N, C-alpha and C positions, 0 to 999 in steps of 0.2 A: 638547709637540709630539708629534703622533701620527705614527708611522713605519709605513708599510705594508710588510709583509714578503711575500715570494713565497709562504710557507706559508699566508698569509691569503687568497690569490687562488686560487679553485678554478675552473678553466676547463673548458669543454666543447669538445672538438675533434671535428670532423665529418669522417668519411672522405671524403665527397663532395668536400670542398675539395682533396683530394689526388689524385683520380682524373683520368685523362686520357681524352679522347674516343677511343673506338675501342680502348682498351687492354683486352685479354682477361684478362690475368693481373693481379690486384690486389695481389699480394705486394709489389712495389716501393712502391706507394702506402701499404700498411699499415706497412711498415718506416719510411718517412719520417714518417708520422703518429705512430708509437710513439716515434721520436726526439724529437719535440716534446712528449711527454707528461711532465709534471712531477708531483711528489708532490701528491696531492689532486685531480688532473685526471680527467676522464671522456672516453673515446673512444667516440663513437657511430658505429656502422656504418650505421644508418639503414634497416634492412630491405633487401629485395631479394635477388636471387640473384647470387652472386659465384663466380668460378672462380680456383683457386689452384694454381700449379705449382712444382716444386722448383728450377727453373733459377736463379732470382734470390733464393731464400730464404737466410736466415742459416744457416750450417752450424756446428755445435758437436758435439764428441765427448762422449758421455754413457755412463756405466754405469747401466743402469736395471734394478732388481731384477726378477727373474722375466720379464725381457725380454732382448733381444739388445743387447749393447753395440755402439758404433760411431759414426761421423760421421752426424749427423742434420740434414738440411735442415729448418728450422723456419719456418713461415709467420707465427706470432704469438709472438715471443719476449718474454716479460715477465721480464726478467733485471735484478735490482737495482732493481725498482720497488716503491714504497711508497704506500699509501693511494690506489690507483687503481681505476677501474672500466672494464671493457669491456662496453658495452651493445650487443648486436646489433640490438635493435629488431625481432626476428623474422627476422634475416638468415639465409639459407641459404648455407653455405659448401661448395662442391663442390671436392674435392681431386683432383688428377690425379697418379698415380704415387707414387713413394716420397717422402713428405713427412710430417712430424710436424705436426699442426695447431697445437697450443698448448703452450708450455712456461712454467711459473712456476718461477723459479730464484732463490734468494737474495732473495726478496721478502717483503713483509708487507702485510696488510690489502688484499688483492686480491680483487675480485669480477669474475667473468665470468658474464654472464647473457643470456638471450633470444636464443639462436642455435642453429642446427642444423649438425651436421657429417655429411657424406656423401662418398663417393668415386664418381667417374664410372664407373670400372671396378672391380668388386669384387675382393678378394683371395681369392676362392673360386669354385668352379664347382659346377654341379648338373646332374644328368641323370636322365631318366625311366628306370626299370628296365623294359625291354621283356620280358625273359624271364630265368629263372634256374633252374638246377638245382645240384647239389652241386659241379660242376666248371666251369660256364660261366655267366657273367652278361653279358647284352647291355644296353649303356647307350646311350641316345640323348640327346645334349647339345643344348640350345637354342642354335643357332648365332648368334642375334641378340645374345645377351649372354654365353653360356656355351659357346662352341665348344671342341672338343678334338680333337687328333690324336695320333699316336704318333711320338715323336722317333726318329731313327736308332738311338740306343743302347737303345731299348725303353722309355724313360720316358714318362709322361704329358706331353703338351705342350698346356697350356691356352692357348687363343687369347683375347687381350684386345682390346677395342674401346674407343676413346675417343670418346664421342659429340660432343665439342666439336671436337677436332682432326681427327677422322676417321682417326687413326692406328690401325693394327693391329699388335699385338705378340704375344709369347708368353712363357709362364713354364713352364719344365721342372721337373718334380717326380718324384722316384723313389718317394716314399712320402707322399702327401697324407693328412691326417687325414680319415677318411670316417665318415659317420653317415647311417643310413637314416631317412627321414622318412615316417611312415605317413599315408596319405591317407584312411584309413577311421575313425580314432579321432576323438573329440570335438574340435571346432574345426579338424579337418583339418590334415594335414601337421605333425605334431608328432613329436619323436624317438621311434622305435619302441622299445617296451619289450622286444621279442624279439630285436633285432639289436644286438650290442655295437658300440661304435665300434672302428675298427681302421685300420691303415695298410696299404693294398695296395702292397706293396713290389715294384716292378718290376725292381730290380737284385739282389735277394737278399742284401743285407747283413744280418748277424745281430747285430752288436755294438751294441745299443741300450739297454743298461742296464736300468733298472727298467721301461721301456716295451716290452721285447722281447715279452711275451705278446700285445701288440696288433698285431704285425706278421704279415702274411699274404703269402706269396710268390705272385706272380701274373705272368703274361705277357699281353701286349696285342696285339690285332690290329684294325686299322682296316678295317672291311668296307664302309663307305660314308661319305659326308661326315657328320661329327659322330656316327657310330655306331661304337662300339668294343666288341669282345668281350674280356672279362676272364676269363682261364683260371686256375684254381688251386683247391685244396681249402681253402675258407674255414672249414669246420666248421659252416656253416649255409647256408641258401638265402635269397637276397633275394626280396622279394615283388613281382611284376609290378604296375605301377601306382603303386608308391611311388617316391620320389625319393632319390637318393644325393647328398649334399652333401659336397664335398671342399675343405678349406682347404689351399692349397698354399704360402702365404707363411710366412716365419719371423716371429718376434716383434720386428720392427724398428721399427714405427711405431704406437705407441699413439695414442689420440685426444688426450688431455690428460695431460701429465706435470708433476707438482709435486714439487720437490725442495728441501730446505734452506730451507723457507719457513714462514711463520706467519700464521694468521688468513686462510685462503683460503676463499672461498665460490663455489660453482658453483650457479647458480639458473636454472631454465628452460632447461637445455641438453639437446638431444636428439642422440643418437648413432645415426644410421641405419646406419652402417657404419664400422668401422676395421679396419686390417690386423692389429692385435694387440689389446691391452686397450683398453677404453673410457677409463677414468680410472685412472692409477697414481700414487700418492703415496708418497714415501719420505722419511724423515728430516725430517719436517715436523710442525708443531704446530697444533692446532685447525683442523680441516677440516670444512666444512659442505657437504653436497649437498642441495639443496632443489628438488624437482620435476625431477630429472635422469632422463632416459629413455635406455634402449638398446632399440631396436625397429626392425624393418625399415620402410622407407618405405611408408606405406599405398598400396595399389594397385600396388606393384612385384611382380615375379616372385620376388624374392629371399626365400629361406626363413629366412635367419639375419640377425642384426644384426652384432655384433662377433665377430671371429675367436677371441677368448680371453675372459678375465674382463670383465664389465661394469665392475667397480670393484675396486681392489686397494690395500691400505695396508700399508707395510712399515716397522717401527721408527719409528712416529709417536708423538707425545706429546699431552698435553692431552686434547682431546675430539674424537671423530669422530661427527658427527651426520648421519644420512640420513633425510630427511623427505619423504614423499609421492613417492618415487622408483619407477620401473617399469623392471625389467630382464627382458627376455624374448628367447628364441630366440638366446642366445649359444652359442658352441661351447665355453664353459667356465663357471666359476662366476659367480653374480650378484655376490658380494662376498667378499673374502678379506682379513682383518685379522690380522696376525701379526708376529712378530719373526724374527730369524735365529739359528739355532744355528750358531756357528762351531766348527769341529773343531780341537781342540788337537793341533797337529802336533809341538810340542816345548816342554818346560819348560826355558827357557834358564837360569833360576836361580829362586830362591824367589819372586821378585816379577815375573818377566818370562816371558811365554809367546808362542810363535809360533802364530798361528791361521790356518787355511785355510778353504775353503768346500766344503760337501758337494755343492752344485749349481753348475754353471758359470754360471748366470744370476744368481748372487749375487756373483760376483767384482767387485772394484772398489768395493764398498760398505763404507765405513768406518762401522760402525754403533755406535761408541762415541764419546762426548765426555768430556773431562776432568770429573771429578766424578760420572760415572755409576756405578751399582752393577752390577758384573759378578758373575754367578752361575756358579760352576763346577759342572757337572752330570755325574754318572756316566751315560753314555749307555746302559749295560747295565741299570741299575736305575731311571733317571730321578730318582735321589736328588741333592738339592743338597748338595754337599760343602763349599762355602765361598762367602761373599759378601764382595766386596772393592770398594773405591773405586778407580776408574780414575785414574791419574796422567797417562798419555799413551797414545794409540793412533795409530800411524802405519803407512803402507804401505811395505813393502820391495819389493813388486811387486803388480800387480792381483790376484794369487792368494794374498797373504800379508799379514797384519797382525802387527805387533809391539806387544804390549800390556803396559804396566807398571802394577802395582797398588800400593796403599799398604802392604800387609803381606804377609808370606810366606804361601803357600798350603799346606795340608796335603796334599801330593800322594802318592798311593799308586798301586799298579799298577792298570791298567785303561784303559778308553776314556773320554775326557772331551770334552765340548763346553762352550761358554760362551754365555750369553745376556745381554742388556741388560735388567735389571729396572727401569730408569728409563724405558724406552720401553714403557709399559703404559697406553695411553689408555683413558679411559672411552668407552663406545660406546653410542649411543642410536639405535635403529632404530624409526621410527614411521610408520605409514600407507604402508608400502612393498609392492610386489608383485613377485614373481619367479616364472618358470616356463618350461616348454617349452624347456629348455636342457639341454646336457650339461655337467657331470653334476649339480652341487649348487646349493643356494641360497646361504645365508650361512655362511661359515666364520669363526668368531670365536675368536681365540686371544689373549686379553689378560688380565692379572691385574687390570686396572682394573674398574670397575663396568660391567656389560653389561646393557642393558635392550632387549628386543625386544617391541613391543606393536602391536596393531591392524594387523597386516600379513597378507598373503596369500601362501601358498606352494603352487605346483603344479609342483615341479621333478621331473626324471626320477629323480634319486636323493634323498638326504636334503635336507630343507628347511633345517635348521640343523645345523651340525656345530661342536661345541665342543672346543677343545683342540689340542694340538701333535702333531708327528710328528718322529721322530728319524732317519728314513731318507728317501731319495729327494729331497724338497724341503728338508728341515731347517728347518721352520717352527716357531718357538717361540711360545708359552709356555702355561702352565697357566691355567685359568679359575678365579678365586677367588670371584667374586660375580656370578652371572648370574640375571636375572629375566625369564622368558619368559611373557608373559601376554596373554590376549585376542586371540590370533591365529587365523587360519583356514587349516588345512592341508587343501587340496583335492586328494586323490589325490597328495599329495607322496610321493616314493619309489615311483612307480608301476612303475618298472623293477626294484624290489627294494630291500632294506635297510629303514630305518625313517625316519620323518619327522624325528625328532630323535636325534642320535647324539653321545655324548662319545667323542672319539678314543681308541683303545686303545693308542696309541704304537707300533703295529706290532710290531717285533721286541723292544722293551724290555719288561721285566717290573718294574714299580715295587715296591719293598719297603714303601712307604707310600702313602697316598692322594696322587694327583697333583693332582686338582681340589679346590676348596673347596666352597662352597655354590652349588647350582643349584636354583632354584625354577621349576616349570612348573605354571601354574594358569590356569584359565578359558579354555583353548584348545579349539577344536573340530577334530576329525579326521574327515574324510570319505574313506573308502577302501574298496576291495573286500575287504580283509582287515585285521585288526588288526596294524599295523606302526607302532607309535606311538613307542616310546622304547627305545633301546639305550644303557645307561649302564654305565660301567666306571671304577673307581678314583676315585669321588667320595666326599669326606669326609661331606658332608651333602646328601641329595637329598630334595626336597619335590615331590610330584606330587599335585595335588588339584584337584577341581572341573573336570576336563576331560571332554569328551564325545566319544563315538565313534558315527558313523553309517555303516552299510553302504551302499556305492554300487557297483553292478556295471557301471557304464558304462566302467570301465577294467579292464584285465586283472588276474587274480588271481595274486599272487606269494607266497603263503604267509603264515603267521602267525609272529609273534615272541613267544614266551613266553606266559604267562597274561595274558589281557586286552591283548595287544599290547605287553607290557613285557618287556624282557630286562635284568635288573639284576644285575651281577656285581661282586664285590670292592669293594662300597661300605660305608660306615660307617653313620651314622644315616639311616634311611629313613622318610619320612612319606608314606603314600598314603591319600588320602581320595576 
């Protein structure tokens, strides 16, 4: 007798069957459709343009690494789902206000494909620079989408317009992140190589930690509708005719958030705009992005796509694959893959330590599981002192982990951090493109095998950065096996630095090599000056069969070492 099980029945659910006539907000229909989605099923959105609002969304509290924690209204919550597919069929999802588009949580074998994410009102503003001298800059905002006034307390008050509801709102910001876009350079309106990003701080607060050098004290005067005089000694002059872009939102609402999940694929997903990162994945295993894009909507006036990183991966496992992706015009990096350095606050006993977080946006992330390898690292020398197996890792508060290991640790005087050596994914980047963003392309910090091939980089600063940093963001770990080949660096690092950089660990001074084997071969570098590679603390470095072509279409920013190479404190070096 043949018994048909539910697992053998794969159903296709259509969103159109849940939509009500005249209903503007599709979130209720989506939530109902998702409730009927069983393991093995597909939800088809069926193309078209849909609007989504936070009022009837599912709300859940999340700690999201490198983003802001809090209660998140979620439009498409894929929580505890297995072997499912969301097929947009070319659907355009237009979000309104503070809402997180997609969450994948505690799920496995999930595919999201063929859809576009955008926001009706952007979480940034932009203004034409009318005039500027050392102390006064006149800004004219496009009132149709980017209006701005001055709040009674002297802050920027950005005017927001919702094209669907017709509602007008405002967002006050004392220190929006600002970046000048040059209208005269190649491709027009790309980040200026001559003007640093900064925060025009209208209230004069000074305690901003490692970001303090980016703050500039200003005062504001509204002289006409959407015209504001900005007074203050910036240390440079803006260029009339260029545009100033200001992101005023916090990092509350990334586009797609993946946590505690396995075998997740994003395919044919376009992010025209998000309030924070485009895609952020944490504590997950085997993530594939295929044909994912972050770029402004073609034909729009908007100069940037997402407000932060296009993609970001924290303490993931297995393999991270990015294939034929395009990340352009972000206000932060194209891709960042790393772990967390937790700060040792107290050695409770030989096998138990209390661990805190160096950056507030890492709090609440339990980045160890039972059986993982914990490495105890001297943060002054970057030396690994001990490696132990984790017995338990529990929160005593969102700011503190209590970790027990299998054997006593040889603790001496000094400053220590811990990292998870079991969360070191293999990384494969192929056929990708990134550029015209602030500041960098791909930041790759993993002890797994890293391969970057057949990709194009034209980022404002370095195209590829390898390695960890023990200050500020506390992002781990060393690069043990990296193969960078057959890529095209087109004026990468045009604002300074080098196309490829191994991170020098900032304040730390390693007593031994920090990185393992790094091979750089068959790449082309087209730049106004040789600024190809800056390598530090690499055990074995191979640099061969690469070509440099001079190109004066982008500004000259100096040369790095002989033939564009700066190699310091490295072991075996092969150059051909």
